[in-house]
C-alpha positions, -999 to +999 in steps of 0.1 A: +327-518-392+364-518-399+372-547-423+407-561-422+424-584-448+459-580-433+481-608-445+457-622-471+467-627-507+440-622-534+437-630-571+412-609-589+403-615-626+390-586-647+410-565-623+420-536-645+386-518-648+353-511-631+342-535-604+374-556-605+396-526-600+374-513-572+375-547-554+413-547-557+415-512-544+392-521-514+412-553-506+445-535-508+432-507-486+421-533-461+457-547-460+456-575-486+482-581-512+465-584-546+472-598-580+451-582-607+445-600-639+434-587-673+444-591-710+460-557-715+492-548-697+485-511-703+452-512-684+468-532-656+495-506-652+470-478-649+450-498-623+481-506-603+491-470-602+457-459-589+455-487-563+490-480-550+483-443-548+454-451-524+478-470-501+476-504-486+489-538-496+512-549-524+498-548-560+511-571-587+498-573-623+493-605-643+485-602-680+467-632-694+436-647-710+415-667-686+392-679-713+415-708-720+428-736-698+464-727-706+457-691-698+442-699-664+471-721-655+496-694-664+478-667-646+474-687-614+510-698-614+522-662-619+500-650-590+513-677-567+549-668-575+542-631-570+521-634-538+534-667-523+499-682-522+463-674-530+439-671-501+411-653-519+400-659-555+376-634-571+362-646-604+352-613-620+362-617-657+333-613-681+312-590-703+275-585-708+268-603-741+231-607-749+206-607-778+177-626-794+182-663-788+181-674-825+208-648-834+234-663-810+259-685-828+277-716-814+309-696-814+293-668-792+279-694-768+313-711-765+331-678-760+307-668-732+310-701-714+348-701-717+352-666-703+326-666-676+320-702-665+351-723-674+375-696-662+358-698-627+358-736-629+395-738-638+408-712-614+388-727-585+402-761-593+437-746-591+430-727-559+411-753-538+437-779-529+459-754-511+429-737-495+417-770-482+451-779-468+454-746-450+418-749-439+412-713-450+400-698-482+375-676-499+361-677-534+338-649-547+320-654-580+308-621-596+276-629-615+246-607-623+210-607-613+201-624-646+214-656-629+183-655-607+158-637-630+169-643-666+152-619-689+140-624-725+170-618-749+193-623-719+213-651-734+240-661-734+250-641-703+220-650-682+224-687-689+262-687-682+257-667-650+230-691-639+255-719-643+279-699-622+252-697-595+250-735-595+288-738-594+289-715-564+266-738-544+285-769-554+318-755-544+304-741-511+290-775-502+324-792-508+345-765-492+325-758-461+340-786-440+375-772-448+366-736-440+367-727-477+338-703-481+323-697-516+297-671-524+284-651-553+278-614-557+252-604-583+256-572-602+226-550-609+230-516-624+265-506-612+286-477-627+312-494-648+333-491-680+307-513-698+280-486-692+305-458-702+311-476-735+274-481-741+267-444-734+295-434-758+281-456-785+244-451-781+236-419-762+261-392-770+235-365-768+233-367-730+261-365-704+271-397-687+256-383-654+223-378-671+225-413-686+230-428-652+202-407-637+178-419-663+188-455-656+185-451-619+148-442-622+139-479-628+157-490-596+138-490-563+166-470-547+163-445-575+200-445-584+227-466-600+252-482-576+289-475-575+317-500-580+329-490-545+297-501-530+300-535-547+336-538-536+325-532-499+304-564-500+332-584-516+356-572-489+331-583-462+329-618-476+367-620-480+375-608-445+370-625-411+337-606-408+322-630-433+334-661-416+300-678-413+287-670-448+289-695-475+268-709-504+248-677-508+242-653-537+238-617-526+221-592-549+240-559-550+214-541-570+195-514-550+165-537-549+161-542-586+160-580-588+126-595-582+142-627-568+157-626-533 
């Protein structure tokens, strides 16, 4: 299936690395103009160069912190100026913070909620009015499978992501009549910079390839997924091919999650 996003304008948070960069590259390759958002301009510049080298739509960078209300407003305004409008919002900013429940401080809870939940709330609130008026829009919330099957010692991430799942359903219900489609994609074990950093910190005796191979043995498909495979599903949802899909949460995890 040839997916086209010709003429669409997309804002992607967490767009300088890993899954976010892969989504931006896939969107641009399908014809979209993309604004990639991250905190570090250096990382954004590297991502832009890679995406542009692959060809496709225009790429603009927006440096900002979406964990604050002011940051979300500034990022969205800059993207609108650069792109003209925002047709597709991908809420991808986040990290994988987890640990024993009693060890998690109030500050850690608040930081997790601000980055992963409130950023999506605030950016969706900014995007929705124009999407509704145009009777066209897509919002993709990138969560993880802990949102459906929260593990022990999975907080705060699993709790925050579960809230993101509820947010997805609420927004889908309110947007459907206006052709604003809202879905979630749930990350399983996907090759990313987070795993590269964990490998470097905890498992230097093995190559990264061996690290991924060992991780893949616990997955029904017997391998770790790639960021490009994840990006393919995001592109489907953001294109006309996904025009009758809303209010759903799709596991992109090689069959790992026990919950459908």
